[in-house]
N, C-alpha and C positions, 0 to 999 in steps of 0.2 A: 510733202505729200506723196501717200505710198498706196497704191492700190492693191484692194482684198482680192486675191485668187478664188476661183469660184471655189475649191475645194474645204478653202480656209474660211470656213463659217465661224458664227459667234456666237458667247453667252453675258451676261449681265454683270454689271454691277452692284454689289452689295452696300449695306447701309455703315456711314461712319458716324462718328461723334464728332460733331461741329463745333466750335469753340471761336470766341472772339480774339482778342490782342493780349488777352489776359489768357495764359498757358500754365499749366501747372506742370510742375518740373519734373524727371523720370525719379522714379523711388525706390526705395529697396535697396540700400548698398550690401551687397554681395556679391564682390567684384571677382571674376577668373582672368586671370591672364596667367598664360602659358601656351607653348607651342604646341602643334597637335606631332606627336612623334613620327619619325620618318624610320621606314623600314630601311638598313643600311645597304649601299651599293646600289639604292634603285638609279636607273639612268634619268635625267634631266630630261623635261620637257625640249621640246624643238618646234616654238612657234610656227604657224603657218597665218597669213596675211591674206587669205582667200576673199574673195569678194569687197576688198577694201572700196573700190573704185564701184561697185554696183550698189550697194546699203551703205549713202554717206550718210545718212540719217541714223544710222545705230548708234555710233560713235560717239562717247559723248566728249564733252570741250573737256581738252587736259587742261590740270592744273599748274599755274603756273610756275610753281616751286614745289609742290609735292614729288617726294622720293618716287622716281619711277616706276611704273608697275614692272612686274614678271610673276610670271607661274611661278609656284613652288614645285616642289618633286612630291608624288604621291606612292605611296608605299606601292602605287601598282596601276600601271596605264591601262588605258582600256583602248579597243581601235578607233577612238573619237578622241581622244586626248590631245592631240597635234593639231586637232581640226580648228580648236576652238582660240581664238584672238580677240583684243578687242574691238575688231570692225564685223565679228560674227557671230555676239554673243547670244542664240536662241533668236535666230530673226522672224521666226517666224510667226505670222497674225495669230495671236495668244487665246483667242476667244472664238471656238470654231461654229458654236451655235448663235451665234449675232454678231452677224458682221456689218460693217459698213465701209465705203470704199478710203475713208479718210482719217488716219492714225501716223504716228510717232514713235516709234520705238527708243524709250530710255536705256535700254542695257546700255552697258559697254562700261568704259572707267569715269569712276566716280572720284573723287575725294574721300578719304579715310580718316579716323584716328579711334584710339577708345576715349571712352567718356567716364568722367564720374558721379554719381549722386550728385544731383542739384546745379551743374554747370548750365549756365544760361547756352540757349543755341549758338554756334561758331558763325554765324551770317557775318559776313564780309573779309573773313580769311581764308586763307590756305590752309586747310587740312595737312598731318603730317606725310600722308600715304597717300596711294592709289589701290583700289578695289575693284578687279570686273565684276559688275554685276551683271546678275541675278544667283551668283553663288555664293552658298554661305561663307561667311567667317573662316570658320575651321578649314576648309577646301583647299587644296590645293589651286585648285583650278580660280580661287578668289585673287590667288598671290598675296593673301595674309596668313594663312594657315594658321592659324593662333586662335585659344578660347575667350572671349571676352563676353560677359556678362550685358555690359553699355558700350553702347559706339554711337560713332557720329557719321554719317554720310553727307556729301554734298558734289554740287554739281550745277552748273550753268546750262539752259536751253532756251532755244527761242522756240515761238511759234509762227510758223506758213503765214504769209500778208493773206492768205486768201482762206485763213479761217476766221476771219473776221463778219463781225454780226452772228456770232456764233458763241454758243458755251463751251468752256474748255474743261474739260473732265481728266483730272488725273490718277489714274490706274494703279492699284498695287496688287495684283493677282496674289501674291502670299508675301509675309513679312512675320519673323518669327522672335517672337511673340507680339511686345508692346512697339507702336509705331506712335511718332509724334513727328507733324511737317509744321515746317514753316514755306513760307516764297515770300521770297524779296524781304526778307523779315517779316514777314506778318504770318500768326500761327494761325494754321489751316482746321487741324482736326488730330485728333487721334484714335487708335483702334488697337482692340484687343482681340487676341486670336492668331494660333500661327498657319493657319490653316486655309481662311473664308478669302475669299477676295472682297475688295473696299475701295471706293472712290472719294476723291474730294470735287468738288466745281471749284474750280483757282481763279475762275476768270474776275474776278472784281481784285485778284492780287498781282495782275498781270502789270506788268509796262512792254513798253515800244522796246524792241533788241533783246539784249540778253536777259535772262531772266535767273533769279539764284533758285535753287533750291534744297533743304537741309531736312534731313530727317535723322531723326535720333532712336534709336531702339534699347529695349531692355528686353532681354532675356533669362531667367534666373535655372532654364533648363527645371533639374529635378529638385532644386532646394526651394523652388514655386510648389505650387499646386495646380496649373494649368495642365491641358491636356497638350501631350508631349509625344505621345507613342512610347516609342523602343530608344529617344536618347538620353544620355546618360553624363553628366562633369566628367564621372571615371567609367566609361565603359567599360566592361567585361562581361562573358561568358554570351548569352542571348541578350545582349544590353548592347546599343553600338555608341558609336562619334556624335557628339550634339552638332545641329544646322542652325546657327544661329543669325540673324538679321534677313536682310532682301534676301529670300530666295524661288523667287517666281517673278516673272516680266513684268518691269513697269514701265506704263507707256500713258501717250496722252491720245485724248478722241475731241473732234469736235460734234456739238450737238446743238439741236434745237430747243429753245426751250421748252416746247412740248415734245418729250421724244422718251424713244420705249426703252425701258432696263429692263427687263427679263421679258422671255417667254415661257412659258408653264404651258409643257404639251402632254398629254394623256390622251395614249389610244382607245379607242371604242369599237374593237372589233366586231360585236355583234350587231351595233349600230352601223358599221360602216363609213367609220368619221374619225377624226381627231380632235380632241378637246384642244382647244386653244384660250389660252389668259393673257393676253398683252397688258404687261405690270409697266406703268409707264409712269415720267414726274412732268407735270404743269401741263398736260392733258385735256383737262375740263375744256367740254363741247367740242370735242374734236371724233371723227370716226375712227374705227380700226378696221381696215382692208384683210383677211387673210387669203392667201390662195398657195395651195398645194399641186405641186409638181413633178413629172416623171419625166425630168429631162427639160424639152422646150415642152412638154405638151402638159395642159394643166387638167387638174383631176380634179379638183373643185375651189369653191371660191364661196367666202360666207365673210358679212360683217356686222360690227357690235359695238359696243361702248366698251373703252379701256375698260379692264380690271374686271369687265364681263367674261364665264364663259359662252366661246364661240366653237360652234359645229361645222367644223369645213367636212365636208363631203369626200370621203374616199372611196370610191366602189367597188368592187371587186379587189380589193387591198393586194398586194403581193407582199405579203409578212416577212420579216425579221426575221434569221433565227441563224446560228452559228452553221448551217449549209448552207442560207444564202442569206446573207446581211446587208439586204436591200434597203436604200436611205432614201426618202422624197425630200424634195427642194421644197422652203417653204419662203414665200413674198411676205413682210407684211409691212405696211403703210399707216400712218397718220393723217387723216385730212380734216380740213375746214374748210368747207366752202368747196369749190376747185382747187384749193391748192395745200401739196402735198406736206405736211410740216418736220416727218422723218420718214426713214425707206431703210426700213433691213431685212439683212436675209438671213436663213438659219434651214433646219434639216431635221428631220424625227423619220422614225422608224414605227411602223406598225407591227404591234405585237402586244401581247398578253402573260399574263405571270399569275398562275395559281396554286391551286389543291384540289387534288380530285381521286377516288378510293378508284385504284387498278387492282382488279382481282382480289376485291378485299384489302388492298395494302394502300394506304395516304402517301401520295407520289404528289411530286412537282409536277406541273402541267404547262408548257412554255406551248401558246396559243392552241391549247386544248389538247393536246398531247403529251404522254408522260415525257419526261427524259430525264435521262442519269446525269448530275452532275460531277465533271470529272475535272478537278483541277489542283491548282498548287498554291501554297502562300508565296505571296509575292510582296517583296518588302520595300522594295524602290530605295534600294542603297544603290552606292557608286565611289568607287574607290581614290577617284580624281574629282568629282562633285558632289560627295557625302550625297543631301538630298536632292539635288539638282543634275537630270541627267546631262552629260555635256553638248549632244545634242539634239534637235529632234531625230534623227536617225535612229539614236541610240533607245531613246524615249520607246523608240518604234519596236527596238529589236526583241526586250522582253517579252512582246507580248506577242510578236511575229513566231519566235521560239515555241512560245507555248502552240499554238497551230502549228507549227510543225509538226511538233512531237505527238500531237493528236489530243492534245485536251481541247475540252469547249468551255471553259471556265476558268475565272481566275480569281482568287482573295485578295483584294486589297487591305494588307496588314497593318493594322493602326496607323496608318498615313492615309492623307489624302492628296493625289496627285494634280497635278496643272491639267486646265480641259483639256490639252493635245491629247494625254494621254487616254481617257475618255473618248475621244476622236476617233482615237486609232482601234478602240476595242469596237466601237461602231463600226467603224471598216470591215474589222477585220473580223467580226462574229463570233466575241469571246463573251460570257454570260459574266459580269460582275457581280461579287458580293461586298460591300461593302462597311470595312468596319470605319468604326468614331476612334479615331489617337486615343488611347490610354492616357490618365493621368498615374503616376508614379506613387500615390500614398493617398491614405485616406482622405478625402476630401472634406473641405469646411463648407461652409453654408453659402460661405462667398464663391469657394471655388464650384461648388451646386449648381449655382444660379449661371454663372460662366459656361460652364462646362455643357448646358441644355442650351444656353445660346448657340455656342458653336455647332452643338448638332443640329440644331433646326438651321442653322447654314447652311449645312454640309448637305443637310435632306435638300432644301428650297436652291441651293447654287446645281445640286444634281439630280433634280427631279426629270430632267427632259432628255437625257442620256438615254437611249433605248437599249445600250448594254447591261446598264445598272440595273438588277432585277430584287435587288436585297440589301437592308439595311442591319447592322450589328453594329449595336449600341457597344457591349461590353465585350471584355476579352480576358478569359483565365481570372476573374477576378481582381484587376489592377483598377483599384479606383473604384469597385463597383459598388453600388446602393442602390435603393428603390430599383431595381431591375426590372420589375412586372412594370410596376407604374410608367416607367420610362418607355420603354415595350410598346405600351396601350399607347403613348404620346405619339411616338414614330409613328404607327400604323394608324395613328389619328392623323397626322398630319400628310400622308401617302398611301391611302386604302390600294393604289396598287400594284403595290411590291409586296412582297414577304417581309418579316421582321424575324429576326433570331434575339431575343430579348439578351441572349450571354451565351458567347461560345467559350464553352470548357468549364469543367469547375462546378460554377456555381448557377444552378439552372432553377431560375423562380418558377417556374411551373407553366408558364405560357409563353406568347410568342405563337410563330405557326412553325418552327424547327425545332427539336433535342438536339443538340449538339454534343457529341462527345469529342476529347481529344486522349488517343494513345499513341504511345510511342514503345516500340516498333510499331507495334501495332500488326496487323488492322484491329485486332483483339475483337472483343465482343462490344460494340456502342451499343448505348440504349434503344429498343426499336421502336417504330411508329407506334401511333395512339390513334385515336379519332380524327382530333384537332391536329396533328403536329407532326410534320416530314420526319423522319431518322436520315441526321449526320453523322457524319466523321471527318470534324471540324478540321482536323491535325494529325496525322497520323506520317511513318515514314523517319526522315532523321540521316536516311544513309549516308555515313560521311566516307569522303574519297581525296585524299590529300595528292595534287597535283602539281611537282615542284618547279618552281618560277611561277606557279600561278598562286601565290599563296600569301597573304595579308600580312602573315606572321609567320616563316615558315618553320615547319614544323611541331608548331602549336595549337594547330586548328582541331575542331574537335565535331565529332557527331552521335548522335545518340547510339549507331553501330558504326565501328569502322568496319570497312573493307578493304580489299590488297589492289586492286583494280579495276579498270572498265566493266571488263567480262563479270567479274562478280555481283558490280552495283546491276549492271543492265542485268544478270541471271535474280539478283535478290529482290532490285523492284519489280520487277515482273511476276517472281513470286507473289510480291506483296499485293500485287494486282490479281493475279487468282484471288487470294484470300476478298478482298474488296468484289472481288464478281461471286463469290461465294454468299457473301452477306448480303448482296443487291438482291440473289434470288432466294434465298432462305430465311432471310431474318429483316426483310424489308427496307433495308438502306439504299438509300436513294443519294449522297451525295459523300463524293471524298477528295480531300485536299491534304496534299502532297507534301510534306517540308522538302526541300524549298526548289525552285528555279535556277535559284542561282548561290553561292557561296555570297556571307555575309559576312566582312569581317573573320572574325576566329571561325566562325560557323564554316563548316566546310561539307554540308549537306546540301547543297547545290546539285542541279544535274548541271547546268554550266558550273566555271569558274566564276570568283567574283567579278575578273576581269573580263568576261565575254567573251574569251579567247577560246578556250577550250570547252567544249560540249564533252562531260565526261560519262555520258551512255552510249548507247547505240542508238542511234536515231531512228534505223528503220523498224527496229525489232521493238522500240518501244510503242513507236506510231502505231505498228500494226496488232500490238495486245491491244492498247486503247482502242482499236476502231475493233476487234473483238466485243471488249466490254460492253460498248454502247452501240454496237448491232445487236446484243445477245449471244453472238458465239462462244462455247468454250476458247476463255483463252491457251494460245498452243494448239487448240484444235482438240479432237476427240475421238478416242480410242473405242470400239465397241466388241469389247472381247466379248467370246460366247457365254452367258451365264447359267449359272442352273443346271450345269454339266460336269461330271466331273473331269479333270485334264491336270497336266504338268505344266510346270514354268520352266523351260529349259535355258540355261546359259546364254548369251546371241556374242560374250565378247572371243576374237578368234583365237585360238588354241583350248577352249575352256568349255566347248561345245557341248561335250557328252555330260556337264555337269547340270543336278537339276535343285529347286527351291526343296531341300528339305529339315523337318524339325526335329531335335534329338534332347532330349530331359528339358523342352521346352522352349529352347534357344533356335533362332534360323541359322541353316547354314545352308551352302554347296556342297552337291554330291556327285562321285561317277554311280550313273544308275544306268543298267540295263536289263536285259530281258532274264538274265542267270544271278542279277542283285537277290537278296535275299526278300521275302516276304514284308516283312517290316520295312527295310528300307524303302519297298517300292509306295509302300500304304502312306507311309513319311512324305514320301515325292508328291501326291495327290489331293488335289484342291480342288474345291467348290468356289464361283465367285458369287455370290449373291448379292441381292440391292445393301449400298451401304447401310451402314445402320446408322451413320451421319446424314446420309443426305442418297438418297435410292438413285438419285443419278450417277452415282458413285457405284464403288465396289467395295464388301468387303472378302476375305478370302479366307474360308473354312474349312479345319482339316479334316480330311476322310475319319481317320481314326480318333480322331476326339471330336464328334459332332459336338456343334455350338462353341467349340473354340476359335479363337481366330486369330490372324496376324494383328500383331499391334505392337506401337513402338513405345520403346518407357528407358527416356536418357540416352534416345538415339541408338540403342540396340534394339533390332526386332525380336520378338519372341510369338510365341502360341501360347494365348491364355486364354479363360474364359472370362463372360464377360460380369460386370457386377454392378451393370443399371445405370452408372454413372453419364453425363454428358462425357465427361475426358477420355471414359473408355472408347465411347463409339464415335468419338472424334479421332483417337490413337489409331482406331482399328480401320477406321475408311480411306480409300483409295482409288482417287480420281486417274481412270488411265486414260492418257494422251500417247498419241503415234509416238513412236520408242523415238528417243532422243538421237540415236544412232543414226537414224532412216530406216528401220529395219525393225519390225515386233510391235510392242507396243511398251512403257514405260508408266510407272505406278507413281502419281505424286501425292505426297502425304495430304489430305484434308484441313490439316489445322498446321499444316506449315508447307505451305506450298511452294516456296522455292524449294525443297530436300525431297527427295526422292527414293525409291526402294533399291538399293544399292548393294553389292556382293562387293566386299573385300577383304582379302585372302581369306576368303571361303567361307565368313561371318558376314551376315546379313546387317545392315544397318542401315538408318534415316540419314540421308548424305545428301551436299550440296556440292555443286560445280566450282568448287573452291571453299578454303575455309579455313581454321585453325587446326583439324584435328586429321589424324592420319585418312581416315576414309573419307575425307572431303578430298584430297589429293584429287588432282584434275585429268591425270594419266587415265585413261582410258577410261574416262569418267560415263561418257555417252555409251559405251557399249557395254560395259558394266549394267548401268542402272538401262538397258533395254533389254526386252522379255521376248519369247518365243511358245507362244502359246500351240503346246504340243498334247498330242493322246495322253489319255491318264497312264500311269505305270498298273495301276487296280483300280477298285472299282467295278 
């Protein structure tokens, strides 16, 4: 018996298909059997046997003659790889929103071997090898590190004596994709779906002493039509290694015949209450009692019938938000007369999410206040565990990395995580946009039925996490069908959240959000309407290879490669400045950067795939995010005098007698003094006027060519008249920021915010601080891009 710590709260068990003794064989012969390739020269794993004496119930009963388990060698190790052993494979309570004190973890060593279609279950015999559950069979941490589409798992377990007179549930938090279960040779049930939780009541199949558990798994990966996210049999590009078999915790729990199965909690801020629906099994004639607590202080109590909506008072609620992710505790009991049949604990957050017009623009509102959602694409892959984080600390790490960098949002991309991931998002205060895992092909009628079933399970099993604010059924057209209908269906299942019908590419025209994908971006995403919020659902993808931290050394790619961490940071903040312009001028309400970590051959993460190197300057990125979310100009704002004639003097030491001038329509710097010809002095005199593309920025107008402005074209800066086009207006608009050198003012391009007005070899260029062109040279860049506002030479 294990105690469930207060912070380890729980969630429910989902439905499964239960059969009698006649059980259908695993179908569809399409066998994959190949080793997962390794990176040459990677060091082997060092096993840690920590916590063995503290966690005796977590280890599987070892097989009598199976080949002894040893971990594989991953292409990269993480800081947690060596912490994983058979004695501590994800020992934490797995269901934080619905907890009971008694449970038993079945993670650890199981027997394992490949299977063939039509095989009888291997009851009563030892399997060939050992596997560390719950790591996917393709992962190094599993000890198998091979790809198979059919496989057997087997282990023994005992049931604690003090569980007598209670029903025993066998819980699988996720198995990819079809699972069939036998206990003591008796067929218990089967389940299809790689991302949702399922349970079986195995009480009637149990016997005294050791019990035998056998699980058969079939996972066709992309040869099938099921939801699979980015898993592929032959991964490449933006698609990754498959993750077959048991990949989340397997565990036992004892329950009464009348017991709680799920808590559905919906905050009602206007009513100062939480609406709680207690789903149950075998609870006819019982009464539900629900109590909300702030620590030891009871804030509200209510009673009602199982399955009914119970309004629990939460007066003067402390609201959940990224700035204050406060969570209330919840106690739920089922009673009959004076007898308590079941008692569980959980938690909830008081918050609302919706849409509202703000200054004439439709915006998302959290707790009634407009919020800009700044996040990353989080794909949830690991070089050692693939789909399964090596430890709970690792699972939290990616979310903490978001917080440390100043993000307030995370888009969980075509994957559903273990409940503890959402628990950490709740605790850390991150707004979650939840994708449905995609299909890989045009779905058949049967595929569609299964997809919609799994989609409904995803919504139902995650509807009570306060961090989850939005559902996204489809991404970039992958397996997309009937997107408008399905968006409406999802909204009907959960009216309390927003729905994006399709993120990127194929917009059906409904849902709460219109979502654009633009690489590298930020570009011109579709603007908001009277009914839909504007979102940049994917952008960025800046790539940086970090030697010794690559999945495939020298082969990693991004949508735009940069040379080093400084260039990556500068470029990222430049993109963010563009996002801010879209927020201010185009009604953008969300930006999701690709991505938080590298994934396999993608090297466009802010962290390396092994989570050992942060590739950007964290302080600078966090400060830029803080500016964006607070409505301050990113990088600050300079306010040079506008509307009067002035000259722009070079600040680079040794060249401070030079000024910006035009000659034959091109922009240069030249020495100017009182004795200079009048034409030169007039060429070196300019007026800053409100920006043609944005009046909060500036355009630079010539004195002797009124109505002509400095604009960039193919990176060269010239003086030219306008043609009235949007492109000209953007090219001729410059946003003034404090001088990059610490003095004067710098002029950042409106439509290329990572680039600045710079002199190089006396010519004026649109330049970046680092890049392939000579004018992007970093030497004296900050000085060359800083200008002194001087009295005019003419005018």
